[in-house]
N, C-alpha and C positions, 0 to 999 in steps of 0.2 A: 172482531177480535179473537171470538171462541175459534173460528174456522182457521184464524192465523196461528193461533196457539197449536192445534191440533196438527196442522201441517208442518210446523216447526219440529213438533216431536216425531212425526214420521220421518221426515228428513235426518234427525240426529240418530234415530234407531238404524235407519238404512247405513249411515256413516259406521256407526259402531258394528253392526254386522260385519260389514265389508272389512273393516279393520280387523275382525277376529278370525276371519276367513284368510285374509293375506298373512297374518301371524302364523297359522298353521301351515301355510306354504313355505314360509321362510325357515320354520323349525324342520321341515323335511329335508330342505336343502342343508341344513347343519350336521346331518349324519355324516359318520366318518365314510370316507371312500371305499374302504375295504375292510370288513369286519372280521376277515379271515386271515388277514396279514398279521403277524407277530410284532408286538411292541417291544423295542430294544430299550434297554437302560436299567439300572440298577432301582429296585423297588423304592428305597429313600427317595431318591429323584422323581420317580414316577408318582408316588404320593404326596409329594410336594407340588407338582404340577396338577394333580386332581383337585387341592385346595387353592390353586393360584387365584382363581376369579372370586373368591369369599374373602371380603374383607374381614381383617383381623376382629374386629369387633361383634362380627356376626358368627364366628366359630365358636365351638364349645369351648369352655374354660379349660385350661391345663392340658391341651392335647398332647398325647404322648404316642410315639411310635414303640412296637412291641415286634419283636421278631417271634412267628409262629412256628412252633416245634411240636414234637411229639408229646411234650408233657402239657401243652395249653391250647393245642390245635381243637380239641373238643369244645373248650369254652369259646372260642372266636368263631369256629365253623360249624359246631353242633355235631360234628361226628368225627371220628378217627378211621373212617373208612374209604377216604379217598387217598390217592397217591399224587404228592405234588413235588416238585423242584425247590420250591421257596415260596414263603408267604409272610406278610408283614401287614398288623393290625394297628390302625390308629384309632384311639379312645381317647375320652376324656378322662383325667384323673380324678374327676369328682363323680362318684357312683351314682348320683341322683340324677345325672343326664344320660338320656337314652340315646347314645351315639356310638356306632362302630362302623368303621370303613376297613374292610381287609382286601389286601390284593393278594392273588395267588396265582402264581406260574405254575402251571401244569407240566406233568413230564411230556416228552416228545410222543407223538402218536397216541395222546390220551383221548377219550372221547369226552370232549369238552361240554356237549350238551348233557350228557349223563352226570357228569360232575356238578354242573350248575344245579340239575334237578335234586342231586342228592343234598347239596348244601341248603338249597330253598326248602326242603321237605325237613330238613334236621336242626336248622338255627331257630333259636328261642329270643323272640323279641322282647321277652319279659326277664332275660338272663339278669338283669340289674335288680330285680325282685320287687323293689317298690314303684318302678317306673316301667314304663313299655314303649318302644318305639313303633311310632305310627306306621311307618313304611319299611319294606323290606323289599330291595331290589338285588338282584343277581344277573350281572350282564357279562359279556366277554368280548374280548377282541383278540383273534388267534389264541396263543397259549396262555393269556393274560385273563383272569376272572376278577371282578370286582362283587365284593358284597356289601351293600349299605344298609344299615338298620339305623334310621334316625328319624326324628320328628321335625327336623327343619334343614333347609338346604339340600334336599334330596336333588332336585333338578339341577342345582348347580353342580353337585358332586357329580351326577351322571354326565353332564355336559364337560366337566373337566376330563373325566375319563374317556370320553368319545373323542376329546380333542388331542388326547396322548398322539 
């Protein structure tokens, strides 16, 4: 009986390990075909698509979109030192929820990698004072950069962006 239990545990472990490896392969194939190609569309529409696969009940309360401009750019991106065409932030209207998603369309021929580094180095995941975002992600697709500072749904937000 003891040998049978050990054998079943080994078989179960093998299935779990194999399942994890195949999931990693599956995720690799989910990558967008061309990360250098520009994403077309209005930022409002693109932001809606980023959140598309997150059920309403899993989203932060009172999500609001705000146009990023010269007066608030430092609050949303941590710096005034980048040049961009347009930007849109999505945050909870409840200050105790650490959640910020910002789409930034950079100017033509801008150094996207340098801008991403500047944003990553400048943002403050404790900008809400009482709470802190557990993860900070800065990615790009062509001339579009996304900044995600959040404690939940980060993977789903990244997937939404990668699927634009």
